[in-house]
C-alpha positions, 0 to 999 in steps of 0.5 A: 097509816092516816085515817079517813077523818084525818085526811078530811080535816087536813083539807078543811084546815086550808079550805073550810068549804071543801066537799067533805062528801066527795072525799068520803065517797072517794075514800070508801070506794077506793077501800072497797075496790083495793079490798085485801090487796097488800103492798110489798111492806105488808101494809094494806094497799089503801095506805098508799093512795091515802099517803099520796092524798096527804102529800097533796094536802101539804100543797093545799090542793082542791078536794077534786085533786085529793079525790083523784089521789085516792082513786089513782090506782083503781082502774089500774089495779082493781076491777074499777072502770072509767065509766063507773068512776065517771058515773060516781065522781064525774067525768073530770075526775074519771079523765084524770084517773084514766090519764094516770092509769095509762101512764102506769101501764108503761111505768117500766124502764127496761129499755131507752125507747120504753122510758122515752114513750113513758115520759112522752105519754106523761107529758101529754097527759100533763099538758091536758091538765097539770093536776096529773103531774101533781098526783104523779109526783106525789105518787112517786114521792111516797113510792120512794119513801117506801122503796126499802121493801123492793128488791135491789134491782127494782130499787136501782131502776126506780131510783135511776128513773126518779133522778133522771126524770121525776126530780128534775121535772119537779124542779122545772115545775118550781117544786124545789122541796119535792125535788130535794126529797126525790133527789135525796131518796134516790141518792140513798139507793143509787149510791149508798156508800157515798150517801152514808159517807156524806151524811156522816160528815154532815152530822159531825160538822153539825155537832162540831158547829152546834149552835152556829146556825142559831147564832147566825140567824139571831145576828141576821134578824137583829141586824134587819130589825134594827134597820127597820125591817121589823117583820123579817123572818130568818131561817138557816139550814144545813145543806142536803147530802146530795146537794153537797155530794153533787157540788163535790163532784162537779167542782172536784172538791173534798168535803173539807174544801167546801166553804158554804155548807150552810144556807139562810133565807130572809123572808120579808114583806114586799119586793122593795124590802128585799132590795133593802135587806140586800143593801143592809147585809152587804153594808155589814159583811163582805161579799164573795165576788161573782156570787150575786144573782137577781132572780126577782127582776129576771125570774127563772122559767119555773117562776122562781124569784129570789135574790141570791148572795154569798157573804163572809158573815158572822164568825168569818163563815161563808154562807149563802143567803136567799132574800124573798117575799112570803109569796116568793117563798111559797112558789119556791117551795110548792112551785106550780102548785102554789099558783092560782091555776086551780085556786081562787084569787087574782093577786098575790101577796106582792100585789101582782096580777097572776096569769092563768098559766104559770111560766113553768106550765108554759115551758111544759107546753113548749116541750109538748110541741117538741113531740110533733117535731121529734123523729123517734122516742129516743130523740124526744128523751134526749131533748127533754133531758137536756131541757130538764137538767141545764142551768140557764143564762138570760139573753135578749133580742134587739127589741128587749124580749127575754130568751132563757137558754141552757148555760153554754148556749150559743147564738144558734140555740138562741136563734132556734129558741126564737123560731125554728125558721130563724135558726135554719136561716142563720148565717151569723150573729151580733152579740152586744152590737159586735159580730161574733162567731156562732160558736160563741157561748152566751152570757147573762145579759147579752143582747143577740141579733141574728143575721139571716140568709134565705138560701142558708141550710143548717150545716150538720156540724151544728149539731155538735155545737148546740146544747138545746134539744130543740136546736139539735132536733131541728138541725137533724130534721133540716139535714135529713131533708137536705140529704133526702132532697139530694138523693130524691133527685138521683132517685128520680133520674134512676126511676125515670130511666128504669120505667122508660126502659120498661116502656112505662111512664114514671110519675109520683101519682102512680107510686102512691097506691104501691107505697104499702108494698114498698114499706115507705110512708110517702113518695119522696121517702121511696124515691130518696131510698132508690137514690141511696141504694136502699131499694132497687128501681126495679122493685119500684117498677114491680110494685107499681106494675105487678104484672110487668115481666123483667125485660131483656135488652136486645143487642146486636153486633156492631161490625167490630169484633167483640163489640155490640150496639145497645139501643136505649129506651130513648133511642140512643145507641151505645157500644159496649164490649161483649160476647154472644151469650151461649145458646143464642146464634146469629146477629142477636144476643140477649143480656139479663138487664139485672145480672150481677158482675163481680161485687156489683149488682144491677149491671148487664153481663159481659158489659165493660165496667170501670171505675172513676179515676178517684175510685170507689170502694164497697160501702160507698153509695154508687151510680153507674154512667153508660159511656158510648163506646166505653161501657159503664163507669162507676162513680161514688155519689159524692163525685162532683163529676156526676153533675155533667150528667144531670141532664142526661137521665138515660145514661144513669144506671141503678147499681149497688155493691153486692155486700152479701158476697165475700169480697176478694178484691181490693179497691182503690181510693184517693186521699189527700194528707197535709203533714208537717215537713219534717223527718219521719212524717212519711215513715209514720204515714207509711207505718199507719197504712201498713198496720191496717193491711192497706196497700199504697198503690201511688204516692205524690208529694208537693211542698206547699209551704216551708213547714207543710207538705201535701201527700196524695195517696192512691191506696187499695182497701177492702171496703169503706170501713177499712178506709174510714179507719185509716183516715181516723188513725191518720188524723190522730198522728201528731205530724198530720194537720189534715187528711180527707178523701178525694172525690175529684 
């Protein structure tokens, strides 16, 4: 275990004027508070915050951050309070310690939603002060180093969380060394057999090629010095086990097929020397085509800058080269911790003026913005994981603005990356001046111009095309809003009719005080819920007017035997067939307006009910339309025929399937099948239908082309689930081109 004075000495090595008193006070306070607490290994608990602080000294962080590392578990695991820490160490340190404590309380991954909330709170805390991230990553790294003392299930859970969240987060912050170590430790616990196998093969390869790394280092260095780069530094290394394993998995290669197990870094004085070194190396050795990348002129989002190339070098060995300056190397190792966000100085070794906020931190702030857009913790987790794991391509707007996107991104992703409103109104795209499909995968250097339309609504199918979390969340949100608008229109008509029938005036203002009774957050959601059939219009009426008594609809004989006249709230008279209800006499009869008929709720008793010609099946969202002299017709909500009744709200009836009762009847639906005009097609269709216990009531065939035939089937099914199953199985038949349900 590191001692107190050793920690102070480490800080003073890179910051001679460090506040030694602060460090000593933090150490003594943590030691007193943790007292006799032990870790799972049996070591004193104070060893953990000390080691976390030591990890941060390797990043040359200021003494305040080191003090936070010493104190980070005190509020969580001891009797320490925020007020006490504020008084002793100041509000700045107290705020950071409390931020880490809040995260710690949620640091469990038993369910996806809980993991998402943990990540959400972590990123929120980091957005306030990036030092929270640095302490958290150091805390996780030391816990991973000592994971052997935990139970097997905890090792697996913590390793999985580290691999999915913390390692890629460290990479996104540019902290590659920490990312690699977190990945290696996670890999060892998540897949011990693979880890042992790859490690053993690498050790064998190292023994077999003993001295080859030193030989290549010397040859590269001699070449650079002879060419005038006298201060060039060359360092080679064998790749890590997880890096090798990931490459074997992603490219389906065996260990023997790997050709670039060694990597070399060339560190030079300045940016011109980087390109000079590249020319020297390429002149001497053959380049592997397609393996050159310039991250100096186009840095990664985490501020990583370097030239990458692969050559067939000394001894005909394929080797990867990274060429960078000393400052670039520092940023590549320590990432955001290498920036001057919490250090003095205005320029780096390359003479560049450093901004107060790195690109990596800017990415983090953009990710935080998605918190307000996410509709659920799971969607936020999905969005963040997509952003963390994807490699990048770099594209440009027509004005030259650089847009970094995940590999595989489309013009739709590009549009949403520029602005959500641009994505929502996208109808087309030009790539390098040519109109291209929106499904086109973008490549590095593409110039993308988005074509927009003010009346465009993003199709729901786009969600399957895009790869960025931001685009996916925006499309889902826009789709939900469009669907809500559609159902809200229907719900409004239904509610107007129900309120009018009760002698009340419907208004959105009247609904607001009743929202808590309806369990809805706003009026539009409540109205849309009525439109979707999730909530009865009568429930809304009762919530708005609690004293209202359910009305009884008065009818009287029309003069025709078996027919009754029904007067609507608007004064319209409809003829419906019916019988006088038992217990009533003379010319009047009462019919319960919310009685049930068969499997449908919301219809009056003894009313003639029929279905639209294209049918409706249990599970469809349905609506009833009152027809004068013909009772009530039931339509699925997707039916285009309903547009004829948009201006006749009095005829709309709020009805729903009674899915709680056992359904003892089949219901008709129409489907259109486009199949190959060849022997056996009809037999395969009929076999599929019969295999699902579906009945064919009617079949019409029309030859639409030499090779294709259209078949219109009227089928009888038990419910929507069975119908969807039939459509899905038909689509899988090799003789069927398309199959769809008909609503008109």
